[in-house]
ZADO-1210 file (C-alpha; in nm, 4 decimals, padded with zeros to 6 digits):
<atoms>
<atom x="-01.1798" y="02.2217" z="00.5300" code="MET" pos="1"/>
<atom x="-01.3238" y="01.9964" z="00.2529" code="ASP" pos="2"/>
<atom x="-01.1726" y="01.6505" z="00.2852" code="PHE" pos="3"/>
<atom x="-01.3624" y="01.5212" z="-00.0406" code="GLN" pos="4"/>
<atom x="-01.1409" y="01.4449" z="-00.3325" code="PRO" pos="5"/>
<atom x="-01.1172" y="01.7180" z="-00.5896" code="THR" pos="6"/>
<atom x="-01.2382" y="01.6738" z="-00.9439" code="ARG" pos="7"/>
<atom x="-00.8775" y="01.6442" z="-01.0683" code="ASP" pos="8"/>
<atom x="-00.8047" y="01.3769" z="-00.7956" code="GLN" pos="9"/>
<atom x="-01.1291" y="01.1858" z="-00.9126" code="ARG" pos="10"/>
<atom x="-01.0351" y="01.2084" z="-01.2702" code="ASP" pos="11"/>
<atom x="-00.6869" y="01.0726" z="-01.1717" code="LEU" pos="12"/>
<atom x="-00.8246" y="00.7779" z="-00.9810" code="ARG" pos="13"/>
<atom x="-01.0741" y="00.7005" z="-01.2747" code="ALA" pos="14"/>
<atom x="-00.7903" y="00.7128" z="-01.5234" code="GLY" pos="15"/>
<atom x="-00.5778" y="00.4722" z="-01.3318" code="VAL" pos="16"/>
<atom x="-00.8771" y="00.2426" z="-01.2795" code="ARG" pos="17"/>
<atom x="-00.9401" y="00.2510" z="-01.6583" code="GLU" pos="18"/>
<atom x="-00.5711" y="00.1806" z="-01.7381" code="LEU" pos="19"/>
<atom x="-00.5531" y="-00.1230" z="-01.4979" code="LEU" pos="20"/>
<atom x="-00.8778" y="-00.2621" z="-01.6127" code="ALA" pos="21"/>
<atom x="-00.7720" y="-00.2605" z="-01.9773" code="GLY" pos="22"/>
<atom x="-00.4109" y="-00.3839" z="-01.9018" code="ARG" pos="23"/>
<atom x="-00.4432" y="-00.5988" z="-01.5879" code="TYR" pos="24"/>
<atom x="-00.7941" y="-00.7363" z="-01.5743" code="GLY" pos="25"/>
<atom x="-00.8946" y="-01.0722" z="-01.4213" code="ARG" pos="26"/>
<atom x="-00.7692" y="-01.2624" z="-01.7284" code="ASP" pos="27"/>
<atom x="-00.4189" y="-01.0995" z="-01.6865" code="ALA" pos="28"/>
<atom x="-00.4299" y="-01.1731" z="-01.3271" code="LEU" pos="29"/>
<atom x="-00.5081" y="-01.5403" z="-01.3568" code="ARG" pos="30"/>
<atom x="-00.2488" y="-01.5727" z="-01.6562" code="ALA" pos="31"/>
<atom x="00.0285" y="-01.4212" z="-01.4255" code="ALA" pos="32"/>
<atom x="-00.0801" y="-01.6741" z="-01.1501" code="VAL" pos="33"/>
<atom x="-00.0750" y="-01.9713" z="-01.3748" code="ASP" pos="34"/>
<atom x="00.2437" y="-01.8600" z="-01.5477" code="GLY" pos="35"/>
<atom x="00.4296" y="-01.7422" z="-01.2478" code="GLY" pos="36"/>
<atom x="00.5169" y="-01.4166" z="-01.4071" code="SER" pos="37"/>
<atom x="00.5318" y="-01.1556" z="-01.1192" code="ALA" pos="38"/>
<atom x="00.6293" y="-00.8522" z="-01.3082" code="VAL" pos="39"/>
<atom x="00.5240" y="-00.7549" z="-01.6516" code="ASP" pos="40"/>
<atom x="00.7996" y="-00.5317" z="-01.7740" code="ARG" pos="41"/>
<atom x="00.5818" y="-00.3962" z="-02.0596" code="GLU" pos="42"/>
<atom x="00.3147" y="-00.3039" z="-01.8135" code="LEU" pos="43"/>
<atom x="00.5768" y="-00.1529" z="-01.5827" code="TRP" pos="44"/>
<atom x="00.6914" y="00.0796" z="-01.8540" code="ARG" pos="45"/>
<atom x="00.3330" y="00.1823" z="-01.9275" code="GLU" pos="46"/>
<atom x="00.2828" y="00.2657" z="-01.5651" code="LEU" pos="47"/>
<atom x="00.6014" y="00.4737" z="-01.5854" code="GLY" pos="48"/>
<atom x="00.4792" y="00.6601" z="-01.8958" code="ALA" pos="49"/>
<atom x="00.1547" y="00.7223" z="-01.7101" code="ALA" pos="50"/>
<atom x="00.3244" y="00.8852" z="-01.4193" code="GLY" pos="51"/>
<atom x="00.2664" y="00.6126" z="-01.1655" code="PHE" pos="52"/>
<atom x="00.6093" y="00.6112" z="-01.0312" code="PHE" pos="53"/>
<atom x="00.7065" y="00.9772" z="-01.0987" code="ALA" pos="54"/>
<atom x="00.3782" y="01.0989" z="-00.9310" code="LEU" pos="55"/>
<atom x="00.5432" y="01.2810" z="-00.6489" code="ARG" pos="56"/>
<atom x="00.8663" y="01.3750" z="-00.8257" code="LEU" pos="57"/>
<atom x="00.8841" y="01.7527" z="-00.8837" code="PRO" pos="58"/>
<atom x="00.8004" y="01.8671" z="-01.2398" code="GLU" pos="59"/>
<atom x="01.1439" y="02.0297" z="-01.2656" code="ALA" pos="60"/>
<atom x="01.2944" y="01.6834" z="-01.2242" code="GLU" pos="61"/>
<atom x="01.0603" y="01.5267" z="-01.4884" code="GLY" pos="62"/>
<atom x="00.7819" y="01.4252" z="-01.2493" code="GLY" pos="63"/>
<atom x="00.4151" y="01.4930" z="-01.2198" code="VAL" pos="64"/>
<atom x="00.4685" y="01.7226" z="-00.9203" code="GLY" pos="65"/>
<atom x="00.1631" y="01.5913" z="-00.7216" code="LEU" pos="66"/>
<atom x="00.1586" y="01.4806" z="-00.3448" code="GLY" pos="67"/>
<atom x="00.0741" y="01.2026" z="-00.1123" code="LEU" pos="68"/>
<atom x="-00.3010" y="01.2623" z="-00.1351" code="PRO" pos="69"/>
<atom x="-00.2894" y="01.1846" z="-00.5014" code="GLU" pos="70"/>
<atom x="-00.0437" y="00.8857" z="-00.4606" code="ALA" pos="71"/>
<atom x="-00.2741" y="00.7064" z="-00.2165" code="VAL" pos="72"/>
<atom x="-00.5629" y="00.7370" z="-00.4593" code="LEU" pos="73"/>
<atom x="-00.3447" y="00.5802" z="-00.7391" code="VAL" pos="74"/>
<atom x="-00.2017" y="00.3025" z="-00.5126" code="PHE" pos="75"/>
<atom x="-00.5604" y="00.2232" z="-00.3868" code="GLU" pos="76"/>
<atom x="-00.6468" y="00.1395" z="-00.7482" code="GLU" pos="77"/>
<atom x="-00.3485" y="-00.0753" z="-00.7880" code="ALA" pos="78"/>
<atom x="-00.4427" y="-00.2741" z="-00.4750" code="GLY" pos="79"/>
<atom x="-00.8028" y="-00.3128" z="-00.6058" code="ARG" pos="80"/>
<atom x="-00.6551" y="-00.4617" z="-00.9088" code="ALA" pos="81"/>
<atom x="-00.4200" y="-00.6894" z="-00.7043" code="LEU" pos="82"/>
<atom x="-00.1335" y="-00.5528" z="-00.9262" code="LEU" pos="83"/>
<atom x="00.1940" y="-00.7486" z="-00.8372" code="PRO" pos="84"/>
<atom x="00.5439" y="-00.6085" z="-00.8259" code="GLY" pos="85"/>
<atom x="00.7507" y="-00.3757" z="-00.6043" code="PRO" pos="86"/>
<atom x="00.5173" y="-00.0715" z="-00.6707" code="LEU" pos="87"/>
<atom x="00.5939" y="00.1086" z="-00.3515" code="VAL" pos="88"/>
<atom x="00.9776" y="00.0669" z="-00.3686" code="ALA" pos="89"/>
<atom x="00.9963" y="00.1758" z="-00.7300" code="THR" pos="90"/>
<atom x="00.7804" y="00.4682" z="-00.6664" code="HIS" pos="91"/>
<atom x="00.9925" y="00.5726" z="-00.3612" code="LEU" pos="92"/>
<atom x="01.3024" y="00.5291" z="-00.5891" code="ALA" pos="93"/>
<atom x="01.1838" y="00.7783" z="-00.8505" code="ALA" pos="94"/>
<atom x="01.4556" y="01.0352" z="-00.8761" code="GLY" pos="95"/>
<atom x="01.7080" y="00.8297" z="-00.6717" code="ALA" pos="96"/>
<atom x="01.7550" y="00.5227" z="-00.8940" code="VAL" pos="97"/>
<atom x="01.7937" y="00.5676" z="-01.2727" code="PRO" pos="98"/>
<atom x="01.4982" y="00.4357" z="-01.4691" code="GLY" pos="99"/>
<atom x="01.2652" y="00.4037" z="-01.1680" code="ALA" pos="100"/>
<atom x="01.0447" y="00.7093" z="-01.2601" code="ALA" pos="101"/>
<atom x="01.0208" y="00.6002" z="-01.6131" code="ALA" pos="102"/>
<atom x="00.9323" y="00.2467" z="-01.5265" code="GLY" pos="103"/>
<atom x="01.2311" y="00.1098" z="-01.7129" code="THR" pos="104"/>
<atom x="01.3814" y="-00.0126" z="-01.3919" code="ALA" pos="105"/>
<atom x="01.2187" y="-00.2386" z="-01.1311" code="VAL" pos="106"/>
<atom x="01.3337" y="-00.1408" z="-00.7768" code="VAL" pos="107"/>
<atom x="01.2713" y="-00.3474" z="-00.4724" code="THR" pos="108"/>
<atom x="01.3557" y="-00.2825" z="-00.1018" code="ALA" pos="109"/>
<atom x="01.4236" y="-00.4453" z="00.2323" code="PHE" pos="110"/>
<atom x="01.0793" y="-00.3668" z="00.3591" code="ASP" pos="111"/>
<atom x="00.9716" y="-00.6987" z="00.5146" code="LEU" pos="112"/>
<atom x="00.9671" y="-00.7689" z="00.8832" code="GLY" pos="113"/>
<atom x="01.0447" y="-00.5337" z="01.1749" code="GLU" pos="114"/>
<atom x="01.2992" y="-00.2714" z="01.0509" code="ARG" pos="115"/>
<atom x="01.3646" y="-00.4527" z="00.7434" code="GLY" pos="116"/>
<atom x="01.4821" y="-00.8153" z="00.7810" code="GLY" pos="117"/>
<atom x="01.6828" y="-01.0381" z="00.5372" code="PRO" pos="118"/>
<atom x="01.3718" y="-01.1243" z="00.3202" code="LEU" pos="119"/>
<atom x="01.3356" y="-00.9237" z="-00.0154" code="VAL" pos="120"/>
<atom x="01.0453" y="-00.9576" z="-00.2531" code="SER" pos="121"/>
<atom x="01.0979" y="-00.9614" z="-00.6376" code="TYR" pos="122"/>
<atom x="01.4761" y="-00.9820" z="-00.5929" code="LEU" pos="123"/>
<atom x="01.5113" y="-01.2009" z="-00.9105" code="ALA" pos="124"/>
<atom x="01.2993" y="-00.9511" z="-01.1091" code="GLU" pos="125"/>
<atom x="01.4732" y="-00.6335" z="-00.9803" code="ALA" pos="126"/>
<atom x="01.7256" y="-00.4111" z="-01.1316" code="ASP" pos="127"/>
<atom x="01.8146" y="-00.2437" z="-00.7931" code="ALA" pos="128"/>
<atom x="01.7479" y="-00.2495" z="-00.4284" code="VAL" pos="129"/>
<atom x="01.6480" y="00.0791" z="-00.2721" code="LEU" pos="130"/>
<atom x="01.9463" y="00.2147" z="-00.0536" code="GLY" pos="131"/>
<atom x="02.1808" y="-00.0607" z="-00.1706" code="ALA" pos="132"/>
<atom x="02.4931" y="-00.0310" z="-00.3864" code="ALA" pos="133"/>
<atom x="02.3936" y="-00.3326" z="-00.5923" code="GLY" pos="134"/>
<atom x="02.1765" y="-00.6417" z="-00.6105" code="LEU" pos="135"/>
<atom x="02.2751" y="-00.8751" z="-00.3154" code="PRO" pos="136"/>
<atom x="02.2724" y="-01.2493" z="-00.3536" code="PRO" pos="137"/>
<atom x="01.9790" y="-01.4384" z="-00.2150" code="GLY" pos="138"/>
<atom x="01.8091" y="-01.7775" z="-00.1935" code="GLU" pos="139"/>
<atom x="01.4492" y="-01.8242" z="-00.2950" code="PRO" pos="140"/>
<atom x="01.1983" y="-01.9066" z="-00.0102" code="VAL" pos="141"/>
<atom x="00.8583" y="-02.0054" z="-00.0198" code="ARG" pos="142"/>
<atom x="00.5939" y="-01.7326" z="-00.0274" code="SER" pos="143"/>
<atom x="00.2319" y="-01.7328" z="00.0817" code="ALA" pos="144"/>
<atom x="00.1448" y="-01.5239" z="-00.2283" code="ASP" pos="145"/>
<atom x="00.2214" y="-01.6867" z="-00.5655" code="PRO" pos="146"/>
<atom x="00.2776" y="-01.3292" z="-00.7144" code="LEU" pos="147"/>
<atom x="00.5195" y="-01.2158" z="-00.4467" code="THR" pos="148"/>
<atom x="00.8271" y="-01.4289" z="-00.4876" code="PRO" pos="149"/>
<atom x="01.0660" y="-01.3951" z="-00.1902" code="LEU" pos="150"/>
<atom x="01.4396" y="-01.4319" z="-00.1424" code="HIS" pos="151"/>
<atom x="01.6486" y="-01.4455" z="00.1774" code="ARG" pos="152"/>
<atom x="01.9475" y="-01.2256" z="00.1273" code="VAL" pos="153"/>
<atom x="02.2720" y="-01.4280" z="00.2112" code="THR" pos="154"/>
<atom x="02.5448" y="-01.1590" z="00.1672" code="GLY" pos="155"/>
<atom x="02.5595" y="-00.8471" z="00.3751" code="GLY" pos="156"/>
<atom x="02.3145" y="-00.6823" z="00.5949" code="GLY" pos="157"/>
<atom x="01.9912" y="-00.5019" z="00.4893" code="PRO" pos="158"/>
<atom x="02.0002" y="-00.1598" z="00.3290" code="ALA" pos="159"/>
<atom x="01.8826" y="00.1249" z="00.5568" code="ASP" pos="160"/>
<atom x="01.5397" y="00.2518" z="00.4262" code="VAL" pos="161"/>
<atom x="01.4362" y="00.4321" z="00.7316" code="SER" pos="162"/>
<atom x="01.3970" y="00.7624" z="00.5340" code="ALA" pos="163"/>
<atom x="01.1409" y="00.5910" z="00.3180" code="TYR" pos="164"/>
<atom x="00.9606" y="00.3912" z="00.5961" code="ARG" pos="165"/>
<atom x="00.6685" y="00.6239" z="00.6696" code="GLU" pos="166"/>
<atom x="00.5907" y="00.6996" z="00.2942" code="ALA" pos="167"/>
<atom x="00.6167" y="00.3267" z="00.2328" code="GLY" pos="168"/>
<atom x="00.3889" y="00.2291" z="00.5024" code="ALA" pos="169"/>
<atom x="00.1178" y="00.4835" z="00.3884" code="LEU" pos="170"/>
<atom x="00.1364" y="00.3733" z="00.0292" code="LEU" pos="171"/>
<atom x="00.1257" y="00.0041" z="00.1337" code="THR" pos="172"/>
<atom x="-00.1798" y="00.0903" z="00.3494" code="ALA" pos="173"/>
<atom x="-00.3416" y="00.2445" z="00.0368" code="ALA" pos="174"/>
<atom x="-00.2907" y="-00.0925" z="-00.1527" code="LEU" pos="175"/>
<atom x="-00.4497" y="-00.2722" z="00.1334" code="GLN" pos="176"/>
<atom x="-00.7537" y="-00.0366" z="00.1360" code="VAL" pos="177"/>
<atom x="-00.7966" y="-00.1048" z="-00.2420" code="GLY" pos="178"/>
<atom x="-00.7854" y="-00.4876" z="-00.1762" code="SER" pos="179"/>
<atom x="-01.0338" y="-00.4527" z="00.1103" code="ALA" pos="180"/>
<atom x="-01.2820" y="-00.2513" z="-00.1051" code="LEU" pos="181"/>
<atom x="-01.2342" y="-00.5156" z="-00.3837" code="ARG" pos="182"/>
<atom x="-01.3151" y="-00.8117" z="-00.1629" code="THR" pos="183"/>
<atom x="-01.6154" y="-00.6186" z="-00.0364" code="LEU" pos="184"/>
<atom x="-01.7466" y="-00.5777" z="-00.4026" code="GLU" pos="185"/>
<atom x="-01.6796" y="-00.9536" z="-00.4653" code="LEU" pos="186"/>
<atom x="-01.8740" y="-01.0510" z="-00.1537" code="ALA" pos="187"/>
<atom x="-02.1736" y="-00.8237" z="-00.2263" code="VAL" pos="188"/>
<atom x="-02.1819" y="-00.9368" z="-00.5917" code="ARG" pos="189"/>
<atom x="-02.1682" y="-01.3081" z="-00.4827" code="TYR" pos="190"/>
<atom x="-02.4297" y="-01.2530" z="-00.2130" code="ALA" pos="191"/>
<atom x="-02.6656" y="-01.1175" z="-00.4741" code="GLY" pos="192"/>
<atom x="-02.6123" y="-01.3821" z="-00.7226" code="GLU" pos="193"/>
<atom x="-02.5917" y="-01.7181" z="-00.5233" code="ARG" pos="194"/>
<atom x="-02.9412" y="-01.8439" z="-00.4314" code="GLU" pos="195"/>
<atom x="-03.0284" y="-02.0713" z="-00.1372" code="GLN" pos="196"/>
<atom x="-03.3734" y="-02.1765" z="-00.0184" code="PHE" pos="197"/>
<atom x="-03.5247" y="-01.9778" z="-00.3143" code="GLY" pos="198"/>
<atom x="-03.3639" y="-01.6485" z="-00.2537" code="GLN" pos="199"/>
<atom x="-03.0196" y="-01.4820" z="-00.2806" code="PRO" pos="200"/>
<atom x="-02.8006" y="-01.5542" z="00.0213" code="ILE" pos="201"/>
<atom x="-02.7665" y="-01.1797" z="00.0675" code="GLY" pos="202"/>
<atom x="-03.1097" y="-01.1708" z="00.2043" code="ALA" pos="203"/>
<atom x="-03.0007" y="-01.3605" z="00.5127" code="PHE" pos="204"/>
<atom x="-02.9194" y="-01.1523" z="00.8103" code="GLN" pos="205"/>
<atom x="-02.5840" y="-01.3317" z="00.8880" code="ALA" pos="206"/>
<atom x="-02.4657" y="-01.2593" z="00.5328" code="VAL" pos="207"/>
<atom x="-02.5832" y="-00.8959" z="00.5579" code="LYS" pos="208"/>
<atom x="-02.3813" y="-00.8526" z="00.8948" code="HIS" pos="209"/>
<atom x="-02.0721" y="-00.9817" z="00.7259" code="LEU" pos="210"/>
<atom x="-02.0882" y="-00.7545" z="00.4320" code="CYS" pos="211"/>
<atom x="-02.1814" y="-00.4587" z="00.6564" code="ALA" pos="212"/>
<atom x="-01.8813" y="-00.5294" z="00.8679" code="GLY" pos="213"/>
<atom x="-01.6644" y="-00.5421" z="00.5690" code="MET" pos="214"/>
<atom x="-01.7900" y="-00.1893" z="00.4466" code="LEU" pos="215"/>
<atom x="-01.7289" y="-00.0338" z="00.7857" code="VAL" pos="216"/>
<atom x="-01.3617" y="-00.1667" z="00.8102" code="ARG" pos="217"/>
<atom x="-01.2904" y="-00.0577" z="00.4553" code="ALA" pos="218"/>
<atom x="-01.4346" y="00.2852" z="00.4918" code="GLU" pos="219"/>
<atom x="-01.2654" y="00.3490" z="00.8376" code="VAL" pos="220"/>
<atom x="-00.9312" y="00.2357" z="00.6934" code="ALA" pos="221"/>
<atom x="-00.9681" y="00.4428" z="00.3801" code="ARG" pos="222"/>
<atom x="-01.0551" y="00.7522" z="00.5795" code="THR" pos="223"/>
<atom x="-00.7609" y="00.6901" z="00.8043" code="ALA" pos="224"/>
<atom x="-00.5173" y="00.6618" z="00.5034" code="VAL" pos="225"/>
<atom x="-00.6556" y="00.9807" z="00.3369" code="TYR" pos="226"/>
<atom x="-00.6324" y="01.1774" z="00.6624" code="ALA" pos="227"/>
<atom x="-00.2729" y="01.0538" z="00.7132" code="ALA" pos="228"/>
<atom x="-00.1866" y="01.1524" z="00.3549" code="ALA" pos="229"/>
<atom x="-00.3171" y="01.4977" z="00.4055" code="VAL" pos="230"/>
<atom x="-00.1417" y="01.5447" z="00.7251" code="MET" pos="231"/>
<atom x="00.1845" y="01.4142" z="00.5928" code="ALA" pos="232"/>
<atom x="00.1585" y="01.6418" z="00.2929" code="GLN" pos="233"/>
<atom x="00.0936" y="01.9505" z="00.5005" code="ALA" pos="234"/>
<atom x="00.3849" y="01.8627" z="00.7266" code="ALA" pos="235"/>
<atom x="00.6158" y="01.8224" z="00.4179" code="ASP" pos="236"/>
<atom x="00.5058" y="02.1588" z="00.2851" code="ALA" pos="237"/>
<atom x="00.5752" y="02.3230" z="00.6252" code="ALA" pos="238"/>
<atom x="00.9142" y="02.1642" z="00.6326" code="ASP" pos="239"/>
<atom x="00.9974" y="02.2889" z="00.2893" code="GLY" pos="240"/>
<atom x="00.8922" y="02.6520" z="00.3879" code="GLN" pos="241"/>
<atom x="01.1072" y="02.6146" z="00.7087" code="ALA" pos="242"/>
<atom x="01.4047" y="02.5024" z="00.4983" code="ALA" pos="243"/>
<atom x="01.3700" y="02.8013" z="00.2668" code="ASP" pos="244"/>
<atom x="01.3554" y="03.0417" z="00.5606" code="GLY" pos="245"/>
<atom x="01.5861" y="03.1083" z="00.8554" code="GLU" pos="246"/>
<atom x="01.6950" y="02.8336" z="01.0939" code="ALA" pos="247"/>
<atom x="01.4217" y="02.7531" z="01.3376" code="ALA" pos="248"/>
<atom x="01.4550" y="02.8447" z="01.7088" code="ASP" pos="249"/>
<atom x="01.3948" y="02.6099" z="01.9917" code="GLY" pos="250"/>
<atom x="01.0233" y="02.6611" z="02.0212" code="GLU" pos="251"/>
<atom x="00.9712" y="02.6131" z="01.6462" code="ALA" pos="252"/>
<atom x="01.1972" y="02.3066" z="01.6405" code="ALA" pos="253"/>
<atom x="00.9827" y="02.1526" z="01.9223" code="ASP" pos="254"/>
<atom x="00.6744" y="02.2258" z="01.7334" code="GLY" pos="255"/>
<atom x="00.8251" y="02.0479" z="01.4214" code="GLU" pos="256"/>
<atom x="00.9168" y="01.7575" z="01.6171" code="ALA" pos="257"/>
<atom x="00.5661" y="01.7151" z="01.7830" code="ALA" pos="258"/>
<atom x="00.4195" y="01.7535" z="01.4178" code="GLU" pos="259"/>
<atom x="00.6390" y="01.4843" z="01.3046" code="ALA" pos="260"/>
<atom x="00.5532" y="01.2531" z="01.5867" code="ALA" pos="261"/>
<atom x="00.1791" y="01.3224" z="01.5144" code="GLU" pos="262"/>
<atom x="00.2144" y="01.2267" z="01.1532" code="VAL" pos="263"/>
<atom x="00.4087" y="00.9183" z="01.2349" code="ALA" pos="264"/>
<atom x="00.1131" y="00.8138" z="01.4778" code="GLY" pos="265"/>
<atom x="-00.1496" y="00.8888" z="01.1983" code="GLU" pos="266"/>
<atom x="00.0539" y="00.6706" z="00.9426" code="ILE" pos="267"/>
<atom x="00.0929" y="00.3983" z="01.1998" code="ALA" pos="268"/>
<atom x="-00.2844" y="00.3981" z="01.2781" code="ALA" pos="269"/>
<atom x="-00.3659" y="00.3941" z="00.8930" code="ALA" pos="270"/>
<atom x="-00.1347" y="00.0944" z="00.8272" code="LYS" pos="271"/>
<atom x="-00.2842" y="-00.0903" z="01.1304" code="LEU" pos="272"/>
<atom x="-00.6412" y="-00.0310" z="01.0228" code="LEU" pos="273"/>
<atom x="-00.5682" y="-00.0981" z="00.6560" code="ALA" pos="274"/>
<atom x="-00.3821" y="-00.4278" z="00.7281" code="ASP" pos="275"/>
<atom x="-00.6736" y="-00.5390" z="00.9523" code="GLU" pos="276"/>
<atom x="-00.9354" y="-00.4381" z="00.6694" code="ALA" pos="277"/>
<atom x="-00.7476" y="-00.6190" z="00.3980" code="ALA" pos="278"/>
<atom x="-00.7083" y="-00.9482" z="00.5888" code="VAL" pos="279"/>
<atom x="-01.0421" y="-00.9543" z="00.7677" code="ARG" pos="280"/>
<atom x="-01.2381" y="-00.8543" z="00.4652" code="ASN" pos="281"/>
<atom x="-01.0750" y="-01.1259" z="00.2430" code="ALA" pos="282"/>
<atom x="-01.1567" y="-01.3768" z="00.5268" code="ARG" pos="283"/>
<atom x="-01.5191" y="-01.2638" z="00.5461" code="ASP" pos="284"/>
<atom x="-01.5341" y="-01.2758" z="00.1557" code="CYS" pos="285"/>
<atom x="-01.4284" y="-01.6312" z="00.1725" code="LEU" pos="286"/>
<atom x="-01.7059" y="-01.6909" z="00.4294" code="GLN" pos="287"/>
<atom x="-01.9674" y="-01.5429" z="00.2073" code="VAL" pos="288"/>
<atom x="-01.8437" y="-01.7485" z="-00.0942" code="HIS" pos="289"/>
<atom x="-01.8616" y="-02.0725" z="00.1089" code="GLY" pos="290"/>
<atom x="-01.6748" y="-02.3571" z="-00.0588" code="GLY" pos="291"/>
<atom x="-01.6357" y="-02.1797" z="-00.3704" code="MET" pos="292"/>
<atom x="-01.4063" y="-01.9301" z="-00.2070" code="GLY" pos="293"/>
<atom x="-01.1509" y="-02.1913" z="-00.1103" code="PHE" pos="294"/>
<atom x="-01.0952" y="-02.3062" z="-00.4590" code="THR" pos="295"/>
<atom x="-00.7956" y="-02.2105" z="-00.6679" code="TRP" pos="296"/>
<atom x="-01.0250" y="-02.0725" z="-00.9494" code="GLU" pos="297"/>
<atom x="-01.1665" y="-01.8010" z="-00.7026" code="ALA" pos="298"/>
<atom x="-00.9751" y="-01.4856" z="-00.6652" code="ASP" pos="299"/>
<atom x="-01.0527" y="-01.4341" z="-00.2976" code="VAL" pos="300"/>
<atom x="-00.7541" y="-01.6319" z="-00.1717" code="HIS" pos="301"/>
<atom x="-00.5255" y="-01.4159" z="-00.3813" code="LEU" pos="302"/>
<atom x="-00.6289" y="-01.1044" z="-00.1968" code="HIS" pos="303"/>
<atom x="-00.5867" y="-01.2757" z="00.1363" code="LEU" pos="304"/>
<atom x="-00.2341" y="-01.4145" z="00.0616" code="LYS" pos="305"/>
<atom x="-00.1314" y="-01.0632" z="-00.0771" code="ARG" pos="306"/>
<atom x="-00.2810" y="-00.8971" z="00.2386" code="ALA" pos="307"/>
<atom x="-00.0730" y="-01.1205" z="00.4733" code="TRP" pos="308"/>
<atom x="00.2513" y="-01.0253" z="00.2847" code="VAL" pos="309"/>
<atom x="00.1730" y="-00.6546" z="00.2760" code="ARG" pos="310"/>
<atom x="00.0944" y="-00.6581" z="00.6439" code="ALA" pos="311"/>
<atom x="00.4605" y="-00.7409" z="00.7072" code="GLU" pos="312"/>
<atom x="00.5932" y="-00.4540" z="00.4731" code="GLN" pos="313"/>
<atom x="00.7372" y="-00.1304" z="00.5873" code="TRP" pos="314"/>
<atom x="00.5652" y="-00.1324" z="00.9236" code="VAL" pos="315"/>
<atom x="00.4291" y="-00.4376" z="01.0925" code="THR" pos="316"/>
<atom x="00.1425" y="-00.4516" z="01.3331" code="ALA" pos="317"/>
<atom x="00.3623" y="-00.4717" z="01.6433" code="ALA" pos="318"/>
<atom x="00.5672" y="-00.1527" z="01.5127" code="GLU" pos="319"/>
<atom x="00.2557" y="00.0325" z="01.4357" code="ALA" pos="320"/>
<atom x="00.0977" y="-00.0407" z="01.7832" code="GLU" pos="321"/>
<atom x="00.4242" y="00.0728" z="01.9536" code="GLU" pos="322"/>
<atom x="00.4326" y="00.3934" z="01.7331" code="ALA" pos="323"/>
<atom x="00.0729" y="00.4747" z="01.8004" code="LEU" pos="324"/>
<atom x="00.1112" y="00.3998" z="02.1724" code="ALA" pos="325"/>
<atom x="00.4084" y="00.6503" z="02.1896" code="ALA" pos="326"/>
<atom x="00.2104" y="00.9174" z="02.0181" code="GLU" pos="327"/>
<atom x="-00.0865" y="00.8656" z="02.2602" code="LEU" pos="328"/>
<atom x="00.1536" y="00.8737" z="02.5495" code="SER" pos="329"/>
<atom x="00.3261" y="01.1995" z="02.4287" code="ARG" pos="330"/>
<atom x="-00.0187" y="01.3659" z="02.3713" code="THR" pos="331"/>
<atom x="-00.1292" y="01.2435" z="02.7202" code="ALA" pos="332"/>
<atom x="00.1770" y="01.3788" z="02.8933" code="THR" pos="333"/>
<atom x="00.1677" y="01.7126" z="02.7208" code="GLY" pos="334"/>
<atom x="00.4200" y="01.6434" z="02.4504" code="GLY" pos="335"/>
<atom x="00.6867" y="01.4447" z="02.6514" code="GLU" pos="336"/>
<atom x="00.7047" y="01.0774" z="02.5191" code="ALA" pos="337"/>
<atom x="00.7429" y="00.8057" z="02.7767" code="ARG" pos="338"/>
</atoms>
């Protein structure tokens, strides 16, 4: 089996990168930070027109008809550009919330904290909350990331988003991978430009080791995300075929349950690795930049702050560790989880 992206997938990724470079480059990012504008409605509609949100929606329903492997490539590019907004929630809402697929509606979700707590991002900018009947009232709370405004919902409990949790975690992991790869690029570029003692700082072994560690973390996380996407897509296809056929017998049902548990474990591992890569790469990028990295004018701190927030979305580290441990236990005991 060839796990390399196909030509169409590479073209899709290149097209999204070109779109974001033209519409949300560094100048637009810094303008958003300075102006406090978290969601650009015009850009949101452009993303909708490009099929960003309707990517996995069937063609019969007006979507693009692609799958999770293509979606993670697209979200990786969004993470690389540090594009703000409830991208994952709006993507998941395509077909369920009017306007989400076209980008005319901004949809957020109860995706922060373990099993969805009372915090909601982008509530003031949103038109809908995934799984909720309407927009709940909320009080603004301070956010680590200047482009991820948070609200604490004060009325009613969180909406149930369990049906979207695995896909949401995987797409968020793809965002984290994009950020990890971008901070690697920033570190390597700065290490080649900044000179000390008459030579680029990238010539020093300590800096080389930092950049090499960043590369390893980013590539391991990216591989895990791609693999989880391929497995989840295959499982979805198998479920669709089973639904079209006759009801599964007991043995087949057990096989489907085991496959679902395996996919959940792969997604948990991907999220865990991607969160670590995004956070640690941003920290190491700060280290390579030295004092410059800690200034407001540098972009490194923005990647670190976004990575902190994303690490708490859909599946936290604690939840991922528990899911992964359960899958390892199930495998070790011959399929019976303990």
